[in-house]
C-alpha positions in Angstrom: 27.8 11.4 -27.0 27.4 8.4 -29.3 25.6 6.5 -26.4 23.2 9.3 -25.8 22.4 9.7 -29.5 21.8 5.9 -29.7 19.5 6.0 -26.7 17.6 8.9 -28.2 17.3 7.1 -31.5 16.0 3.9 -29.8 13.5 5.9 -27.7 12.2 7.8 -30.7 12.0 4.6 -32.8 9.9 3.0 -30.0 7.5 5.8 -29.8 7.3 6.4 -33.5 6.7 2.7 -34.2 3.8 2.7 -31.7 2.2 5.7 -33.3 2.7 4.2 -36.8 1.2 0.8 -35.8 -1.7 2.6 -34.0 -2.5 4.7 -37.1 -2.1 1.8 -39.5 -4.0 -0.9 -37.8 -6.3 1.1 -35.5 -6.5 0.8 -31.7 -9.1 -1.6 -30.3 -11.6 0.0 -27.9 -10.6 -2.1 -25.0 -7.0 -0.8 -25.2 -8.1 2.6 -23.8 -9.0 0.8 -20.6 -5.6 -0.8 -20.5 -3.9 2.5 -20.9 -6.0 4.1 -18.2 -4.9 1.5 -15.7 -1.2 1.9 -16.4 -0.5 4.8 -14.0 -2.0 2.8 -11.1 0.0 -0.3 -11.9 3.2 1.7 -12.1 2.5 3.3 -8.8 1.9 -0.1 -7.2 5.1 -1.5 -8.7 7.1 1.4 -7.2 5.4 1.4 -3.8 5.0 -2.3 -3.0 8.7 -3.2 -2.8 9.2 -0.2 -0.4 6.4 -1.4 1.8 7.8 -4.9 2.0 11.3 -3.7 2.6 10.1 -1.5 5.5 8.8 -4.7 7.3 6.0 -4.8 9.8 5.9 -1.0 10.3 5.6 -0.4 6.6 2.9 -2.9 6.2 0.9 -1.5 9.1 1.4 2.0 7.8 0.2 0.9 4.3 -2.9 -0.7 5.8 -3.7 2.4 7.8 -3.2 4.6 4.7 -5.5 2.4 2.7 -8.1 2.3 5.4 -8.2 6.1 5.7 -8.1 6.5 1.9 -11.2 4.3 1.6 -13.0 6.1 4.4 -12.2 9.6 2.9 -12.7 9.0 -0.8 -11.3 11.8 -2.8 -8.9 13.1 -0.2 -5.2 12.3 -0.7 -3.4 14.4 1.8 -4.9 13.0 5.0 -4.3 9.3 4.2 -0.7 10.2 3.3 -0.2 12.0 6.6 -1.7 9.1 8.5 0.7 6.6 6.8 3.7 8.7 7.5 2.7 9.3 11.1 2.0 5.6 11.7 5.3 4.5 10.1 7.2 7.1 12.2 5.4 6.1 15.4 6.1 2.4 14.8 9.8 3.1 14.1 10.1 4.9 17.3 8.8 1.9 19.3 
């Protein structure tokens, strides 16, 4: 219980200090662009190691997914399905 309470206190202090600093000193306009890019960078940092760990089939599936995603802008389901199918087909070979 002490460990959980300590982790909660550290998490709260981190968030509260960020809010306090933002309110006290103001947030520069360019920082909104940085925060907008964070979800994409987190996604890449989670997906890239899995692609590399999958080897050639993973890389080929990622390229196929990216190609279909670029061709079908705004559609998410079809590129994901293509990537899964390509990876599965290459693993069966």
